[in-house]
Each structure stands twice: as structure tokens, then as C-alpha cells.
C-alpha angles and dihedrals in degrees: 000000000000125000100254095052091045089051091050090050093050092047091049093050091046091050091052091048092051092046091049092048092049094047094045090075095047129100127199108228119186114231095213131035105242101202115122114262121227115212116201117195112205113196117229111260115259113256112265115244117257121223122210133182119231127199121208113203120197112257100177139026093266090058095041091076089062096049120202112345126204122217135180122224122192114196116200089199092238098093095278137088145165129236137192134187140161119225121180092341094309117118116221125194132171150127132286122206137175119254110255110268095013127102093193111031123081147169129220127192127181139179123224126227090240098046101273122122138206129212122195136183120196144173121211110220092188133358090277106027132063147146135215146129136263132203125200121214089250091061099260111145126202133184111227131215116190122202130354 
């Protein structure tokens, strides 16, 4: 073996030894965790219905015999609601809806347990307060105050 090739061989071996020594203290650390991620979409809870009381005050002689009447209105917060009342021993129940194109005006209609019916028109002045009027099938008329 001649001197230059021996020198190249020694330098190559020394280079490998240095590289091995340097790499022996190294760790390979991943920069990002590569496990699959699971994304869970939780839908927002539906708004809880809101219940209001409504008072119906007699507005004509036919209604005066019944006095002030209490009703319950449950709003599902989607433009619809349900109402119930009891007038002269007859239970009324029905649905309340907003007038098309209006955020405040609504109609309510209910059927009585003895065949009578009630029709109401109302305007909500705030999310929890409103006024209107109701008419029974026998001609009794009431003014209505919702909320409060």
C-alpha cells in the first residue's frame, strides 16, 4: 500500500468514527404528533321554550260575566307557541304563530273542550311583553296583556 492511499483510508476511518461519535448522542424528535385527530361537532342546544302568563280583561258585556281570565302561553322561540286557558269551566288550547313577514304581530286560535273556540290577535312590544285582543265564539271580547 502506498502512502497516499493509506492516508486516505485513515482519514476515511477517522471521519466515520467522528460521525458515529457525534450521532451517538443525537435523538430524532418528531416535530408534530402524527396520530389521527378526531373532531367532534356538538350542535348548539335548542333554545328552551319560554312560558308567559297572559291576562284577558273583559271588553264587552258578554265577557264581563267571566271576569278577568288567566292564560298560559309557551313560546318555542321558533315563531310558534301554544296557549291554554279556562273560561267558564271550558278548557281552551291552541297554537300561536307570528303573522307572515312580521317579527312582532301574531295570531292565536284555540278550541274549547265543549265546542267553543277563541281567536286572538297580539303584538309583542318586547320579547316578553305584548298586548292584544281575544274573541270567543259566543261574542265575548277580551283585551289581552302578555307577560309581566
